[in-house]
BALOBA-1460 file (C-alpha; in Angstrom, 3 decimals):
// residues 387
<rec num="1" residu="m" x="-22.181" y="-0.965" z="4.067"/>
<rec num="2" residu="d" x="-25.564" y="-2.964" z="5.058"/>
<rec num="3" residu="v" x="-25.024" y="-5.678" z="7.427"/>
<rec num="4" residu="g" x="-28.823" y="-6.012" z="8.621"/>
<rec num="5" residu="p" x="-31.013" y="-9.146" z="8.624"/>
<rec num="6" residu="s" x="-32.005" y="-9.054" z="4.931"/>
<rec num="7" residu="m" x="-28.168" y="-9.046" z="3.852"/>
<rec num="8" residu="r" x="-27.544" y="-12.250" z="5.880"/>
<rec num="9" residu="e" x="-30.488" y="-14.412" z="4.310"/>
<rec num="10" residu="i" x="-28.976" y="-17.382" z="2.140"/>
<rec num="11" residu="p" x="-30.714" y="-18.177" z="-0.974"/>
<rec num="12" residu="p" x="-30.933" y="-21.837" z="-1.746"/>
<rec num="13" residu="g" x="-27.563" y="-22.979" z="-3.637"/>
<rec num="14" residu="r" x="-25.905" y="-19.304" z="-2.992"/>
<rec num="15" residu="s" x="-24.261" y="-17.471" z="-0.925"/>
<rec num="16" residu="s" x="-25.423" y="-14.321" z="1.283"/>
<rec num="17" residu="a" x="-25.617" y="-10.878" z="-0.162"/>
<rec num="18" residu="l" x="-23.300" y="-9.942" z="2.704"/>
<rec num="19" residu="s" x="-20.558" y="-12.390" z="1.769"/>
<rec num="20" residu="l" x="-20.836" y="-11.180" z="-1.819"/>
<rec num="21" residu="c" x="-20.585" y="-7.583" z="-0.495"/>
<rec num="22" residu="q" x="-17.831" y="-8.255" z="1.790"/>
<rec num="23" residu="q" x="-15.549" y="-9.961" z="-1.259"/>
<rec num="24" residu="c" x="-16.485" y="-6.899" z="-3.542"/>
<rec num="25" residu="v" x="-15.159" y="-4.361" z="-0.531"/>
<rec num="26" residu="s" x="-11.966" y="-6.483" z="0.084"/>
<rec num="27" residu="w" x="-10.905" y="-6.604" z="-3.421"/>
<rec num="28" residu="i" x="-11.738" y="-2.477" z="-3.469"/>
<rec num="29" residu="v" x="-9.399" y="-2.242" z="-0.626"/>
<rec num="30" residu="q" x="-6.898" y="-4.486" z="-1.838"/>
<rec num="31" residu="r" x="-6.555" y="-2.987" z="-5.075"/>
<rec num="32" residu="r" x="-5.889" y="0.303" z="-3.332"/>
<rec num="33" residu="i" x="-3.013" y="-1.372" z="-1.360"/>
<rec num="34" residu="f" x="-1.590" y="-3.065" z="-4.383"/>
<rec num="35" residu="t" x="-1.657" y="0.157" z="-6.362"/>
<rec num="36" residu="e" x="-0.005" y="2.041" z="-3.494"/>
<rec num="37" residu="s" x="-3.019" y="4.682" z="-3.917"/>
<rec num="38" residu="k" x="-3.238" y="7.863" z="-1.599"/>
<rec num="39" residu="d" x="-7.013" y="7.334" z="-1.443"/>
<rec num="40" residu="e" x="-8.243" y="7.285" z="2.098"/>
<rec num="41" residu="i" x="-11.466" y="5.185" z="2.864"/>
<rec num="42" residu="a" x="-13.823" y="5.105" z="6.041"/>
<rec num="43" residu="v" x="-16.344" y="2.232" z="6.686"/>
<rec num="44" residu="v" x="-19.922" y="2.637" z="8.279"/>
<rec num="45" residu="l" x="-21.572" y="-0.392" z="9.133"/>
<rec num="46" residu="f" x="-25.534" y="-0.114" z="9.429"/>
<rec num="47" residu="g" x="-27.691" y="-2.602" z="10.974"/>
<rec num="48" residu="t" x="-25.420" y="-3.325" z="13.664"/>
<rec num="49" residu="i" x="-26.392" y="-4.171" z="17.485"/>
<rec num="50" residu="e" x="-24.280" y="-1.093" z="18.599"/>
<rec num="51" residu="t" x="-24.680" y="2.547" z="17.726"/>
<rec num="52" residu="e" x="-21.438" y="4.089" z="17.386"/>
<rec num="53" residu="n" x="-21.065" y="7.091" z="15.369"/>
<rec num="54" residu="p" x="-20.982" y="10.863" z="16.234"/>
<rec num="55" residu="l" x="-24.600" y="11.845" z="15.180"/>
<rec num="56" residu="a" x="-26.190" y="9.643" z="17.549"/>
<rec num="57" residu="s" x="-24.729" y="11.259" z="20.835"/>
<rec num="58" residu="n" x="-27.375" y="14.364" z="20.281"/>
<rec num="59" residu="t" x="-30.399" y="11.569" z="20.326"/>
<rec num="60" residu="e" x="-31.810" y="8.504" z="21.191"/>
<rec num="61" residu="t" x="-34.210" y="8.012" z="18.231"/>
<rec num="62" residu="e" x="-32.173" y="8.927" z="15.293"/>
<rec num="63" residu="y" x="-28.998" y="7.040" z="13.629"/>
<rec num="64" residu="q" x="-29.401" y="4.140" z="15.631"/>
<rec num="65" residu="h" x="-27.865" y="0.702" z="14.815"/>
<rec num="66" residu="i" x="-25.063" y="2.451" z="13.017"/>
<rec num="67" residu="s" x="-21.470" y="1.978" z="13.582"/>
<rec num="68" residu="l" x="-18.301" y="4.275" z="12.235"/>
<rec num="69" residu="v" x="-15.793" y="1.274" z="12.289"/>
<rec num="70" residu="r" x="-13.027" y="3.278" z="10.643"/>
<rec num="71" residu="n" x="-12.295" y="7.146" z="10.042"/>
<rec num="72" residu="l" x="-10.860" y="7.876" z="6.816"/>
<rec num="73" residu="l" x="-7.275" y="6.557" z="6.609"/>
<rec num="74" residu="m" x="-5.308" y="4.902" z="3.656"/>
<rec num="75" residu="a" x="-5.789" y="1.203" z="2.702"/>
<rec num="76" residu="d" x="-3.946" y="-1.217" z="4.773"/>
<rec num="77" residu="w" x="-4.035" y="-4.669" z="5.547"/>
<rec num="78" residu="n" x="-5.972" y="-4.324" z="8.947"/>
<rec num="79" residu="l" x="-9.022" y="-2.998" z="6.983"/>
<rec num="80" residu="v" x="-8.921" y="-6.191" z="4.829"/>
<rec num="81" residu="k" x="-8.858" y="-8.389" z="7.743"/>
<rec num="82" residu="y" x="-11.760" y="-6.461" z="9.509"/>
<rec num="83" residu="i" x="-13.476" y="-6.716" z="6.244"/>
<rec num="84" residu="d" x="-13.153" y="-10.643" z="6.043"/>
<rec num="85" residu="e" x="-13.148" y="-11.463" z="9.649"/>
<rec num="86" residu="g" x="-14.455" y="-8.365" z="11.725"/>
<rec num="87" residu="i" x="-18.371" y="-7.968" z="11.029"/>
<rec num="88" residu="p" x="-20.295" y="-8.273" z="13.756"/>
<rec num="89" residu="s" x="-22.599" y="-11.387" z="13.893"/>
<rec num="90" residu="e" x="-25.524" y="-10.099" z="15.484"/>
<rec num="91" residu="c" x="-27.397" y="-7.372" z="13.424"/>
<rec num="92" residu="q" x="-30.843" y="-5.085" z="13.750"/>
<rec num="93" residu="e" x="-32.663" y="-3.225" z="11.273"/>
<rec num="94" residu="a" x="-31.371" y="0.485" z="10.437"/>
<rec num="95" residu="n" x="-32.564" y="3.543" z="8.616"/>
<rec num="96" residu="l" x="-30.766" y="3.809" z="5.101"/>
<rec num="97" residu="a" x="-31.425" y="7.566" z="5.285"/>
<rec num="98" residu="d" x="-29.768" y="7.887" z="8.593"/>
<rec num="99" residu="a" x="-26.742" y="5.843" z="7.583"/>
<rec num="100" residu="l" x="-26.292" y="8.141" z="4.342"/>
<rec num="101" residu="m" x="-26.280" y="11.242" z="6.494"/>
<rec num="102" residu="v" x="-23.587" y="9.577" z="9.261"/>
<rec num="103" residu="a" x="-21.367" y="8.867" z="5.878"/>
<rec num="104" residu="m" x="-21.618" y="12.508" z="4.635"/>
<rec num="105" residu="h" x="-20.977" y="13.854" z="8.172"/>
<rec num="106" residu="v" x="-17.563" y="11.404" z="8.140"/>
<rec num="107" residu="l" x="-16.765" y="12.274" z="4.784"/>
<rec num="108" residu="v" x="-17.139" y="16.159" z="5.126"/>
<rec num="109" residu="s" x="-15.757" y="16.311" z="8.827"/>
<rec num="110" residu="g" x="-12.619" y="14.324" z="7.733"/>
<rec num="111" residu="t" x="-11.680" y="16.222" z="4.652"/>
<rec num="112" residu="r" x="-12.251" y="19.864" z="6.093"/>
<rec num="113" residu="g" x="-9.293" y="21.545" z="5.518"/>
<rec num="114" residu="r" x="-7.721" y="19.319" z="2.867"/>
<rec num="115" residu="s" x="-7.926" y="19.023" z="-0.655"/>
<rec num="116" residu="f" x="-9.242" y="16.051" z="-2.573"/>
<rec num="117" residu="a" x="-9.792" y="15.311" z="-6.339"/>
<rec num="118" residu="q" x="-13.104" y="13.629" z="-5.514"/>
<rec num="119" residu="k" x="-15.314" y="12.866" z="-2.369"/>
<rec num="120" residu="s" x="-17.397" y="9.561" z="-2.964"/>
<rec num="121" residu="i" x="-19.799" y="7.483" z="-1.090"/>
<rec num="122" residu="v" x="-20.180" y="4.052" z="-2.065"/>
<rec num="123" residu="l" x="-23.345" y="2.539" z="-0.854"/>
<rec num="124" residu="f" x="-23.751" y="-1.431" z="-0.566"/>
<rec num="125" residu="t" x="-27.051" y="-2.503" z="0.170"/>
<rec num="126" residu="d" x="-29.841" y="-4.940" z="-1.024"/>
<rec num="127" residu="f" x="-32.423" y="-2.390" z="-0.055"/>
<rec num="128" residu="g" x="-33.869" y="-4.648" z="2.597"/>
<rec num="129" residu="t" x="-33.886" y="-1.804" z="4.805"/>
<rec num="130" residu="v" x="-35.918" y="1.170" z="6.007"/>
<rec num="131" residu="l" x="-36.015" y="4.041" z="3.437"/>
<rec num="132" residu="n" x="-39.102" y="7.040" z="3.484"/>
<rec num="133" residu="d" x="-40.145" y="8.695" z="0.478"/>
<rec num="134" residu="d" x="-39.710" y="12.323" z="2.040"/>
<rec num="135" residu="q" x="-36.012" y="11.651" z="3.355"/>
<rec num="136" residu="y" x="-34.326" y="11.131" z="-0.029"/>
<rec num="137" residu="q" x="-34.890" y="14.826" z="-0.858"/>
<rec num="138" residu="t" x="-33.215" y="15.931" z="1.875"/>
<rec num="139" residu="i" x="-30.098" y="13.846" z="1.288"/>
<rec num="140" residu="i" x="-30.003" y="14.900" z="-2.503"/>
<rec num="141" residu="q" x="-30.259" y="18.612" z="-1.551"/>
<rec num="142" residu="d" x="-27.122" y="17.971" z="1.129"/>
<rec num="143" residu="i" x="-25.323" y="15.785" z="-1.523"/>
<rec num="144" residu="k" x="-25.612" y="18.459" z="-4.356"/>
<rec num="145" residu="e" x="-24.332" y="21.221" z="-1.758"/>
<rec num="146" residu="l" x="-21.294" y="19.186" z="-0.453"/>
<rec num="147" residu="q" x="-20.463" y="18.428" z="-3.969"/>
<rec num="148" residu="l" x="-20.376" y="14.890" z="-3.325"/>
<rec num="149" residu="e" x="-20.418" y="11.571" z="-5.562"/>
<rec num="150" residu="i" x="-22.582" y="8.718" z="-4.822"/>
<rec num="151" residu="v" x="-22.188" y="5.087" z="-6.031"/>
<rec num="152" residu="l" x="-24.997" y="2.969" z="-5.413"/>
<rec num="153" residu="i" x="-23.936" y="-1.155" z="-5.566"/>
<rec num="154" residu="d" x="-26.903" y="-3.405" z="-5.740"/>
<rec num="155" residu="c" x="-26.157" y="-6.642" z="-3.900"/>
<rec num="156" residu="i" x="-29.433" y="-8.383" z="-4.795"/>
<rec num="157" residu="q" x="-28.514" y="-11.510" z="-6.704"/>
<rec num="158" residu="l" x="-31.235" y="-11.996" z="-9.531"/>
<rec num="159" residu="s" x="-31.016" y="-13.625" z="-12.718"/>
<rec num="160" residu="g" x="-31.715" y="-12.496" z="-16.277"/>
<rec num="161" residu="m" x="-35.074" y="-12.828" z="-16.078"/>
<rec num="162" residu="p" x="-37.853" y="-9.961" z="-15.614"/>
<rec num="163" residu="v" x="-38.179" y="-8.780" z="-11.865"/>
<rec num="164" residu="q" x="-41.464" y="-10.019" z="-10.031"/>
<rec num="165" residu="v" x="-42.540" y="-7.302" z="-7.467"/>
<rec num="166" residu="e" x="-45.210" y="-9.161" z="-4.810"/>
<rec num="167" residu="n" x="-46.330" y="-7.538" z="-1.327"/>
<rec num="168" residu="f" x="-44.851" y="-10.269" z="0.873"/>
<rec num="169" residu="t" x="-44.301" y="-9.468" z="4.588"/>
<rec num="170" residu="v" x="-40.894" y="-9.756" z="5.986"/>
<rec num="171" residu="f" x="-41.498" y="-13.028" z="7.803"/>
<rec num="172" residu="e" x="-42.653" y="-14.451" z="4.484"/>
<rec num="173" residu="r" x="-39.560" y="-13.714" z="2.727"/>
<rec num="174" residu="d" x="-38.072" y="-17.014" z="3.548"/>
<rec num="175" residu="r" x="-40.615" y="-19.141" z="1.840"/>
<rec num="176" residu="c" x="-39.793" y="-17.298" z="-1.441"/>
<rec num="177" residu="e" x="-38.138" y="-19.748" z="-3.556"/>
<rec num="178" residu="e" x="-37.935" y="-17.959" z="-6.881"/>
<rec num="179" residu="d" x="-34.838" y="-16.129" z="-7.557"/>
<rec num="180" residu="n" x="-36.390" y="-12.891" z="-9.145"/>
<rec num="181" residu="v" x="-38.779" y="-11.920" z="-6.690"/>
<rec num="182" residu="k" x="-38.717" y="-8.683" z="-4.535"/>
<rec num="183" residu="l" x="-40.652" y="-7.347" z="-1.657"/>
<rec num="184" residu="r" x="-42.557" y="-4.374" z="-2.255"/>
<rec num="185" residu="r" x="-40.649" y="-2.453" z="0.495"/>
<rec num="186" residu="q" x="-37.895" y="-3.820" z="-1.020"/>
<rec num="187" residu="h" x="-38.497" y="-2.649" z="-4.712"/>
<rec num="188" residu="t" x="-39.623" y="0.852" z="-3.350"/>
<rec num="189" residu="a" x="-36.146" y="1.237" z="-1.553"/>
<rec num="190" residu="a" x="-34.302" y="0.368" z="-4.522"/>
<rec num="191" residu="d" x="-36.499" y="2.885" z="-6.666"/>
<rec num="192" residu="i" x="-35.801" y="5.671" z="-4.202"/>
<rec num="193" residu="c" x="-32.032" y="4.947" z="-4.143"/>
<rec num="194" residu="k" x="-31.693" y="5.183" z="-7.846"/>
<rec num="195" residu="k" x="-33.539" y="8.478" z="-8.125"/>
<rec num="196" residu="l" x="-31.028" y="9.379" z="-5.430"/>
<rec num="197" residu="v" x="-28.160" y="8.481" z="-7.264"/>
<rec num="198" residu="s" x="-29.539" y="9.887" z="-10.612"/>
<rec num="199" residu="a" x="-30.326" y="13.069" z="-9.155"/>
<rec num="200" residu="a" x="-26.518" y="13.475" z="-7.621"/>
<rec num="201" residu="d" x="-24.813" y="12.391" z="-10.873"/>
<rec num="202" residu="g" x="-23.729" y="9.091" z="-9.307"/>
<rec num="203" residu="t" x="-23.666" y="5.331" z="-10.568"/>
<rec num="204" residu="c" x="-25.591" y="2.572" z="-10.065"/>
<rec num="205" residu="c" x="-23.727" y="-0.666" z="-10.447"/>
<rec num="206" residu="s" x="-24.743" y="-4.489" z="-9.686"/>
<rec num="207" residu="i" x="-22.554" y="-7.283" z="-8.035"/>
<rec num="208" residu="r" x="-23.340" y="-10.816" z="-9.744"/>
<rec num="209" residu="y" x="-21.348" y="-13.806" z="-9.708"/>
<rec num="210" residu="g" x="-19.037" y="-14.569" z="-12.716"/>
<rec num="211" residu="y" x="-16.262" y="-16.520" z="-13.654"/>
<rec num="212" residu="h" x="-13.282" y="-15.703" z="-16.014"/>
<rec num="213" residu="y" x="-10.173" y="-18.196" z="-16.273"/>
<rec num="214" residu="h" x="-6.759" y="-17.038" z="-16.596"/>
<rec num="215" residu="y" x="-3.947" y="-19.475" z="-17.227"/>
<rec num="216" residu="c" x="-0.566" y="-19.432" z="-15.585"/>
<rec num="217" residu="h" x="1.285" y="-18.981" z="-18.943"/>
<rec num="218" residu="h" x="-0.940" y="-15.585" z="-19.729"/>
<rec num="219" residu="f" x="0.727" y="-14.053" z="-16.490"/>
<rec num="220" residu="s" x="4.264" y="-12.650" z="-16.090"/>
<rec num="221" residu="i" x="5.949" y="-11.364" z="-12.927"/>
<rec num="222" residu="v" x="5.909" y="-7.711" z="-12.509"/>
<rec num="223" residu="y" x="8.014" y="-5.468" z="-10.319"/>
<rec num="224" residu="n" x="7.390" y="-1.887" z="-9.419"/>
<rec num="225" residu="l" x="11.000" y="0.033" z="-9.759"/>
<rec num="226" residu="g" x="10.815" y="3.674" z="-9.016"/>
<rec num="227" residu="q" x="8.332" y="5.233" z="-11.446"/>
<rec num="228" residu="q" x="8.199" y="1.850" z="-13.976"/>
<rec num="229" residu="f" x="7.432" y="-1.580" z="-13.744"/>
<rec num="230" residu="l" x="9.575" y="-4.146" z="-15.133"/>
<rec num="231" residu="i" x="8.683" y="-7.212" z="-16.347"/>
<rec num="232" residu="i" x="10.326" y="-10.650" z="-15.734"/>
<rec num="233" residu="k" x="9.126" y="-13.340" z="-17.950"/>
<rec num="234" residu="s" x="11.837" y="-15.687" z="-16.459"/>
<rec num="235" residu="i" x="14.141" y="-15.981" z="-13.472"/>
<rec num="236" residu="s" x="17.778" y="-14.789" z="-14.164"/>
<rec num="237" residu="i" x="20.771" y="-14.347" z="-11.764"/>
<rec num="238" residu="q" x="23.062" y="-12.041" z="-13.007"/>
<rec num="239" residu="e" x="26.085" y="-9.739" z="-11.653"/>
<rec num="240" residu="t" x="27.814" y="-6.901" z="-12.803"/>
<rec num="241" residu="e" x="31.553" y="-5.490" z="-12.518"/>
<rec num="242" residu="g" x="32.198" y="-4.056" z="-9.111"/>
<rec num="243" residu="k" x="33.806" y="-1.067" z="-10.852"/>
<rec num="244" residu="q" x="30.460" y="0.074" z="-12.246"/>
<rec num="245" residu="i" x="29.324" y="1.003" z="-8.713"/>
<rec num="246" residu="k" x="30.858" y="4.063" z="-8.162"/>
<rec num="247" residu="p" x="31.330" y="5.496" z="-4.484"/>
<rec num="248" residu="h" x="28.970" y="8.618" z="-5.304"/>
<rec num="249" residu="y" x="25.920" y="6.166" z="-6.417"/>
<rec num="250" residu="y" x="25.895" y="5.189" z="-2.607"/>
<rec num="251" residu="s" x="22.539" y="6.487" z="-0.826"/>
<rec num="252" residu="g" x="20.265" y="5.697" z="2.045"/>
<rec num="253" residu="d" x="20.946" y="6.449" z="5.487"/>
<rec num="254" residu="g" x="23.068" y="3.272" z="6.264"/>
<rec num="255" residu="s" x="24.237" y="-0.374" z="5.242"/>
<rec num="256" residu="y" x="22.946" y="-3.851" z="6.218"/>
<rec num="257" residu="l" x="24.706" y="-7.034" z="6.569"/>
<rec num="258" residu="v" x="22.961" y="-10.113" z="5.027"/>
<rec num="259" residu="f" x="23.602" y="-13.143" z="6.402"/>
<rec num="260" residu="a" x="22.897" y="-16.986" z="5.467"/>
<rec num="261" residu="n" x="19.973" y="-18.801" z="7.626"/>
<rec num="262" residu="s" x="22.147" y="-20.689" z="10.019"/>
<rec num="263" residu="s" x="19.231" y="-23.435" z="10.364"/>
<rec num="264" residu="n" x="19.364" y="-24.214" z="6.516"/>
<rec num="265" residu="k" x="22.690" y="-25.937" z="5.704"/>
<rec num="266" residu="a" x="22.011" y="-26.449" z="2.066"/>
<rec num="267" residu="g" x="21.101" y="-22.690" z="1.730"/>
<rec num="268" residu="c" x="24.308" y="-21.695" z="3.774"/>
<rec num="269" residu="a" x="26.758" y="-23.934" z="1.503"/>
<rec num="270" residu="a" x="24.851" y="-22.050" z="-1.610"/>
<rec num="271" residu="f" x="25.175" y="-18.478" z="0.055"/>
<rec num="272" residu="s" x="28.646" y="-19.054" z="0.611"/>
<rec num="273" residu="a" x="29.859" y="-20.278" z="-2.804"/>
<rec num="274" residu="f" x="27.586" y="-17.498" z="-4.248"/>
<rec num="275" residu="a" x="29.626" y="-14.802" z="-2.188"/>
<rec num="276" residu="h" x="33.100" y="-16.535" z="-2.622"/>
<rec num="277" residu="a" x="32.608" y="-16.672" z="-6.563"/>
<rec num="278" residu="m" x="31.425" y="-13.141" z="-6.660"/>
<rec num="279" residu="q" x="34.566" y="-11.947" z="-4.780"/>
<rec num="280" residu="q" x="36.765" y="-13.955" z="-6.880"/>
<rec num="281" residu="t" x="35.440" y="-12.477" z="-9.894"/>
<rec num="282" residu="g" x="35.174" y="-8.890" z="-8.608"/>
<rec num="283" residu="k" x="31.403" y="-8.869" z="-9.169"/>
<rec num="284" residu="v" x="28.421" y="-7.338" z="-7.256"/>
<rec num="285" residu="a" x="24.403" y="-8.009" z="-7.763"/>
<rec num="286" residu="i" x="21.973" y="-5.629" z="-8.267"/>
<rec num="287" residu="v" x="18.809" y="-6.559" z="-6.253"/>
<rec num="288" residu="r" x="15.416" y="-5.160" z="-5.357"/>
<rec num="289" residu="y" x="14.718" y="-4.399" z="-1.491"/>
<rec num="290" residu="c" x="11.108" y="-3.971" z="-0.033"/>
<rec num="291" residu="y" x="11.001" y="-3.360" z="3.703"/>
<rec num="292" residu="s" x="7.233" y="-4.168" z="4.003"/>
<rec num="293" residu="v" x="4.132" y="-4.580" z="2.046"/>
<rec num="294" residu="r" x="3.209" y="-0.739" z="2.508"/>
<rec num="295" residu="s" x="6.682" y="0.754" z="1.648"/>
<rec num="296" residu="s" x="8.066" y="1.655" z="-1.549"/>
<rec num="297" residu="p" x="10.520" y="-0.806" z="-3.249"/>
<rec num="298" residu="r" x="14.401" y="0.107" z="-3.646"/>
<rec num="299" residu="i" x="17.092" y="-0.880" z="-5.601"/>
<rec num="300" residu="g" x="20.454" y="-1.581" z="-4.069"/>
<rec num="301" residu="v" x="23.870" y="-3.565" z="-4.233"/>
<rec num="302" residu="l" x="25.056" y="-6.648" z="-2.570"/>
<rec num="303" residu="i" x="28.895" y="-6.508" z="-2.057"/>
<rec num="304" residu="p" x="30.534" y="-9.883" z="-0.914"/>
<rec num="305" residu="l" x="32.201" y="-9.209" z="2.607"/>
<rec num="306" residu="i" x="34.263" y="-12.522" z="3.434"/>
<rec num="307" residu="k" x="36.157" y="-12.918" z="7.109"/>
<rec num="308" residu="r" x="37.360" y="-15.436" z="8.658"/>
<rec num="309" residu="g" x="34.759" y="-16.028" z="10.917"/>
<rec num="310" residu="y" x="31.678" y="-15.662" z="8.833"/>
<rec num="311" residu="t" x="30.705" y="-14.784" z="5.180"/>
<rec num="312" residu="s" x="27.967" y="-12.230" z="4.481"/>
<rec num="313" residu="f" x="26.900" y="-9.248" z="1.951"/>
<rec num="314" residu="v" x="27.122" y="-5.669" z="2.611"/>
<rec num="315" residu="y" x="23.813" y="-3.900" z="1.214"/>
<rec num="316" residu="l" x="23.849" y="-0.343" z="0.177"/>
<rec num="317" residu="s" x="21.027" y="1.540" z="-1.234"/>
<rec num="318" residu="l" x="21.357" y="2.762" z="-4.679"/>
<rec num="319" residu="p" x="19.255" y="5.883" z="-6.600"/>
<rec num="320" residu="f" x="16.877" y="5.108" z="-9.623"/>
<rec num="321" residu="a" x="17.901" y="6.676" z="-12.560"/>
<rec num="322" residu="e" x="15.455" y="9.427" z="-12.390"/>
<rec num="323" residu="e" x="16.376" y="10.203" z="-8.978"/>
<rec num="324" residu="i" x="20.426" y="11.111" z="-10.339"/>
<rec num="325" residu="a" x="20.579" y="14.927" z="-11.609"/>
<rec num="326" residu="t" x="23.521" y="15.561" z="-13.713"/>
<rec num="327" residu="f" x="24.950" y="19.104" z="-14.162"/>
<rec num="328" residu="a" x="27.158" y="19.900" z="-16.807"/>
<rec num="329" residu="l" x="29.429" y="22.258" z="-15.465"/>
<rec num="330" residu="p" x="32.102" y="24.568" z="-17.105"/>
<rec num="331" residu="s" x="35.817" y="23.653" z="-16.812"/>
<rec num="332" residu="l" x="38.038" y="25.639" z="-14.522"/>
<rec num="333" residu="i" x="39.889" y="28.685" z="-15.939"/>
<rec num="334" residu="q" x="43.493" y="28.123" z="-17.024"/>
<rec num="335" residu="n" x="45.269" y="31.002" z="-15.380"/>
<rec num="336" residu="d" x="48.804" y="31.065" z="-15.415"/>
<rec num="337" residu="r" x="48.781" y="33.180" z="-12.273"/>
<rec num="338" residu="i" x="47.581" y="30.719" z="-10.383"/>
<rec num="339" residu="k" x="49.563" y="27.583" z="-11.679"/>
<rec num="340" residu="p" x="51.764" y="25.971" z="-8.864"/>
<rec num="341" residu="s" x="55.190" y="25.962" z="-9.342"/>
<rec num="342" residu="d" x="57.723" y="23.134" z="-9.245"/>
<rec num="343" residu="e" x="59.055" y="24.147" z="-5.738"/>
<rec num="344" residu="q" x="55.121" y="24.340" z="-4.310"/>
<rec num="345" residu="l" x="54.771" y="20.631" z="-5.703"/>
<rec num="346" residu="d" x="57.726" y="19.452" z="-4.294"/>
<rec num="347" residu="a" x="56.670" y="20.912" z="-0.972"/>
<rec num="348" residu="v" x="53.224" y="19.205" z="-0.990"/>
<rec num="349" residu="d" x="55.224" y="16.030" z="-1.950"/>
<rec num="350" residu="r" x="57.089" y="16.217" z="1.165"/>
<rec num="351" residu="l" x="54.129" y="16.976" z="3.522"/>
<rec num="352" residu="i" x="52.382" y="13.663" z="2.419"/>
<rec num="353" residu="d" x="55.368" y="11.783" z="3.087"/>
<rec num="354" residu="a" x="55.702" y="13.619" z="6.511"/>
<rec num="355" residu="l" x="51.971" y="12.721" z="7.093"/>
<rec num="356" residu="d" x="52.797" y="8.934" z="6.045"/>
<rec num="357" residu="l" x="52.509" y="6.703" z="9.293"/>
<rec num="358" residu="t" x="53.138" y="3.110" z="7.806"/>
<rec num="359" residu="n" x="56.837" y="2.995" z="8.736"/>
<rec num="360" residu="v" x="57.038" y="4.793" z="11.975"/>
<rec num="361" residu="s" x="56.387" y="2.107" z="14.402"/>
<rec num="362" residu="p" x="59.368" y="1.190" z="16.730"/>
<rec num="363" residu="e" x="58.385" y="-2.443" z="16.869"/>
<rec num="364" residu="g" x="58.554" y="-2.551" z="13.361"/>
<rec num="365" residu="e" x="54.999" y="-2.986" z="12.403"/>
<rec num="366" residu="k" x="53.408" y="-1.718" z="9.256"/>
<rec num="367" residu="e" x="51.255" y="0.950" z="10.829"/>
<rec num="368" residu="l" x="51.321" y="2.387" z="14.343"/>
<rec num="369" residu="y" x="47.832" y="4.271" z="14.224"/>
<rec num="370" residu="r" x="45.642" y="1.802" z="12.659"/>
<rec num="371" residu="s" x="42.035" y="3.282" z="12.391"/>
<rec num="372" residu="k" x="40.262" y="0.133" z="13.598"/>
<rec num="373" residu="d" x="42.304" y="0.504" z="16.484"/>
<rec num="374" residu="i" x="41.383" y="4.292" z="17.338"/>
<rec num="375" residu="l" x="38.275" y="4.212" z="19.393"/>
<rec num="376" residu="n" x="37.429" y="8.072" z="18.476"/>
<rec num="377" residu="p" x="35.044" y="7.914" z="15.327"/>
<rec num="378" residu="s" x="36.166" y="11.375" z="14.196"/>
<rec num="379" residu="i" x="39.738" y="10.168" z="14.068"/>
<rec num="380" residu="q" x="38.671" y="7.209" z="12.251"/>
<rec num="381" residu="f" x="36.846" y="9.794" z="9.605"/>
<rec num="382" residu="l" x="39.822" y="11.386" z="9.401"/>
<rec num="383" residu="f" x="42.233" y="8.641" z="8.588"/>
<rec num="384" residu="r" x="39.640" y="7.585" z="6.004"/>
<rec num="385" residu="v" x="39.899" y="10.684" z="4.365"/>
<rec num="386" residu="r" x="43.539" y="10.862" z="4.313"/>
<rec num="387" residu="a" x="43.915" y="7.485" z="2.909"/>
């Protein structure tokens, strides 16, 4: 990404090429986040005051004013924030060929030993930087040997008129009021880059301002549920019978208690009324749960839990349909030799009665050894299993 002096020039009535480039990169990263893509992105800036890249440590003349600000990682919101707000304000002209060499080094070293379907370098520039004709042959050879793809995105804001090429000097560029004027050096760098992309079987693109209006009634709310996208065109609150949620549906590694916000009195009243209505009708709610913007959504059930001191819901995770494996198992073989006799069945009944502890309290309580009074979790679990 070019952040040099030419990228920061602001034409009359327009934004700078750097601003346009930031928006484009930000959109690309956000799309990777929203689609939960596994793609990894590294960012190399050329045209910075500082020099921070792995190739500059061995020389003081090459690979200067190029900064590796992020190694290969999956897209996240920290990268979006850096692109929008973290670009350095000071700049210095840098060599485009050196920047491509640094990008190739980062891409190759970061993917060594790992398998990727595609390795691409996306170049954002307005060609206002240094690039010699004899340098691109070496770059083409390296790109072909490393089997990389290069995508060139032209950030020059031009009209649809034919481009005029003028041999202006750099300091005279500010006086050019024609929108369709390129410097001779800028035109040469663009031609070299296009030759490079064409030789490497890459792609050339351009960024231009455009508008397309979408009205609210054209959109539908889409939720990602498992491997499918669920479109909801209207808000609806529905419940299901509690008996429809079988205990063997419960998944996950724990449960959560959901309480109302105590600072919102109206919300607390609605929360309490909703919980009581669900308990009285024997209903539960199926909800979508997402821990953070980077985590995959889950589905769960809310079961009302009403006690003397509080009202809440218990959240338990449920599996998606594609996560449930059903097996058709044959029935047990009917064998008269293993069929229990009447004496054996009577013995089991008497054993169960002997294990009943609900009426053995000398004080007349209903149950002597209540599980909630036993602090040993193993005993509590044993009582639940027996019950």
